[in-house]
NUPA-400023 format. One line per 4 residues: number of its first residue (from 1); their letters; for each residue x, y, z of C-alpha. Coordinates in Angstrom, 2 decimals, m for minus. Example, Ala and Ser with C-alpha at 12.3 -4.5 7.8 and 13.67 -1.06 7.14 Angstrom:
1 = as = 12.30:m4.50:7.80  13.67:m1.06:7.14;
end
This chain:
1 = mqli = 50.04:55.52:177.58  49.13:57.30:174.35  45.48:57.39:175.44  46.40:59.27:178.63;
5 = itil = 48.49:61.77:176.65  45.52:62.31:174.32  42.88:62.71:177.04  44.88:64.75:179.57;
9 = pyaq = 44.59:68.21:177.88  40.81:67.86:177.65  40.63:66.81:181.30  42.68:69.88:182.26;
13 = iils = 40.33:72.16:180.34  37.29:70.65:182.03  38.92:70.85:185.47  39.94:74.47:184.92;
17 = vilv = 36.42:75.51:183.90  34.94:73.76:186.95  37.58:75.30:189.22  37.06:78.85:187.94;
21 = sail = 33.28:78.59:188.15  33.41:77.10:191.68  35.67:79.93:192.85  33.57:82.65:191.23;
25 = lqqs = 30.33:81.29:192.71  31.65:81.47:196.27  30.56:84.40:198.38  33.19:86.81:199.55;
29 = gagl = 33.40:87.14:203.33  35.05:90.56:203.25  32.95:93.64:202.87  34.12:97.01:201.61;
33 = ggal = 35.64:97.86:204.99  37.62:94.63:205.08  38.84:95.13:201.53  40.18:98.60:202.35;
37 = ggsd = 41.96:97.56:205.53  39.24:98.36:208.03  37.64:95.84:210.34  34.21:94.46:209.65;
41 = sdsf = 32.87:92.96:212.87  29.87:91.36:211.15  31.90:88.93:209.04  34.46:87.91:211.66;
45 = hhtr = 33.25:84.32:211.85  31.34:82.64:209.04  30.29:79.00:208.92  29.91:77.45:205.50;
49 = rgfe = 26.72:75.47:205.06  24.97:73.69:202.24  25.89:74.66:198.71  28.60:77.07:199.86;
53 = kflf = 30.36:74.24:201.69  30.03:72.03:198.60  31.60:74.75:196.41  34.43:75.18:198.90;
57 = ylsi = 35.31:71.48:198.88  34.79:71.25:195.11  37.29:74.04:194.53  39.86:72.32:196.76;
61 = vcgi = 39.43:68.95:195.02  39.51:70.48:191.53  42.62:72.49:192.40  44.43:69.37:193.61;
65 = lfal = 43.33:67.34:190.58  44.39:70.14:188.23  47.83:70.36:189.84  48.27:66.58:189.68;
69 = safl = 47.26:66.49:186.03  49.73:69.29:185.26  52.55:67.37:186.97  51.51:64.20:185.12;
73 = tiil = 51.66:66.11:181.83  55.18:67.30:182.62  56.33:63.79:183.58  54.84:62.24:180.44;
77 = kvks = 56.40:64.88:178.16  59.83:64.30:179.69  59.57:60.53:179.22  58.54:60.73:175.57;
end
């Protein structure tokens, strides 16, 4: 149990760096018109392919793992 408490903060740091970089590397689907409330008919439907799809799934998995590790940290601090 002590090993998990020791390793968990480092795992959270690594997960957070991966999560932030995966989110920042994704392309934004909204142009300037979409950001200001206008409609942009070009980017109405966009299919993710290749590396963009990988980054999308990586950000979802890292977000879930980060949330689970945060809850595990809370549970372990309450028990000890």
